[in-house]
N, C-alpha and C positions, 0 to 999 in steps of 0.2 A: 504494500500500500504506500509506503513512504516514497518509493521511487516514482509514483504517479505524479507527485508534485516536484517535478524537475524543470529546469529551464526549457528543455526539449518538449516535455509534455505540455507545459503552459503555453509555449509558442504555438504548438499544434492546435490548441484549443482557443487561440486568440487572446490569451491572458498574459499578464506580466508576472513573471516568477517573483520578483521582489515584493510586489503587493500581496500576492497570495501567501508567500512565506512570512511576511510581516504579520499578516492577519492570523496565520496559523500559530506562530510563536506567541503573539500577544494574547490570543484567545486561550491558548494552553495555559499561559501564566494566569490569566483571569479565571479559568476553570479551576485550577489548583488553588488559587487564592479564595475562590468562592467556597469550595468544599472545606478547605482548611479553616477559614474564618468561621464558617457555620459550626464545624465541630469544636473549634476553640471556644466559641460562644456558649455552646451546649455544656462543654466542660466547665466553663467559668461559672455557669448557673448551677451546675449539679454538684461540683466538688472542688476542693482545693487542688493545686498542682500535685501530681503523683509521679515524681521522677523515678522512684524505684520500680514502680509498676511499669512505667514506660520503658525503662531499661530492660526489664524482663521480657516485655513484648518484643523489643528489638532483637533480643537474643533468640527468642522463639521463632521470629520471622527468618533470622539468619539460618537457623537449623532447618526450617521448612524449605528454604532454598537449597540447602546442602543435600537434603534427603529427597527432594522432589515432591514433598507432601504439602501441596497447597492448591486451593481452587484457582483455576486459570480463567474461567469464563470462555465463551465461544463467540461472542458478538464482535463483529468488525463494523467499522463505519460503512455507510452506504455508498459504494463506489459509483452508483448511478448519479450521485450528485456531481461527479466530475463532468458529465455531459449535460446535466440539467441546469446548473447554476453557474454564475460568474465565479471567477477564482477567489475573490475576496469572501464570497459567501461560503463556499465549501472549505476554504482555508480556515475561516473562523469556526465553522461548524465542526470540522475534524479536530482542530486544535482544542476547542472547548471540551469536547468529549474526551480527548486524550488527557487533558489537564485534570478532569474529574477523577481519573484513575481507574475506576471500577466499572465503567459503563462500556468498556471495550475489553479486548483480551488483556489479561494481566500477565505480564512476563516475569515478574519477580514478586516475592513476598514483601519486598521493600515498599511496594504500593500500599499494602495493608499496614506496614509499620508507620508510614507517613500519616495515614489516617488516624491510627491509634495515638501517635505522638501529638498530632494536632488536638485531639480530644483530651488526652491526659495532661497536656500542658496547662489546662484550666485557664486559658487566656485567649481572648479573641485575637489580640495582636500577634501573639506567638503562633497561634494556629494559622492566621493569615500569612505570616512570613514563611512558615513551614510549607504550606500549600502552594504559595506562589513560587517558591524555590523549586519545589517538585515539578510544577507545571512547566516552568521555564527549562529546567534541565531535561525533562522528558521530550521537549520539542526541539532542542538544539541539534540532534542528529540530522535534521533536515538541511542544515547548512553544509553538510558534506556533499550535497548535490548541487551546490551553487555554480559549479563549472560544468555540469553535465549537459552539454549542448548537442551531443550526438548519442545514438543508441549505444555505441561502444562505451562512451563515457558514463552513461547511466549504469550500464552493466558493471563497469569497473568500480564505480562508487558503491553499488550494492554489494559487490564482493568484498570491498574494503570494510564496509560496515559489518558484514557477516563475520569477517575474520576477527573483528574486535569483540565479538559476543562473549568469548571466554574472559577476556580482560575486564569487560564491563561486569560480568558476573562476580569475578573475584574482587573487583573494586567495591561493588555493592556490599558484599559480605564484610569487607574491611570497614566500610563506612558504618554499617549497622553495628558491628562489634565496637568500633571506636566511639560511636555515639552512646552506646550503652555504658561504656566505661566512664565517659564524661558525665553522664547523668548520675551514676553512682558516686563519682568523686564530688560532684556539686552538692 
């Protein structure tokens, strides 16, 4: 799906990649901020910050990724939007869904960890920041396609992203474990 929003694909559909990509990244950040802020507000109303519980959740999510025991979901964004709407519309729609985290395929338990962290922070502001960061980081791989002007370039960019999958998985585990340590230390 990611490779559908390339300079080549956007040009073929009569759209500008820069506008579509900006809407995608911005909407993903907004989607993450929305869900994070909402969960943070619920946590703020329901209980005080629970850093030790949040640390435990982060470790459980890391273990879930290591063992492959986590719900992944099956829903993808509607690819028909690519031919039905303007680039800024599907860029925003796809990005927002991606930023929400759980309305599309979940590729890592880190998605659940982010949602739990936003809730257990017990703060609207912290939840908002956690969610916005998640949404932004989740959308940034699109920038790897910024020079994909030919079919071969799109394929090479997709292969490059696929090759980084293991590095991303290991980095995610390290971030989850590191964040858990920081929460316990705080």
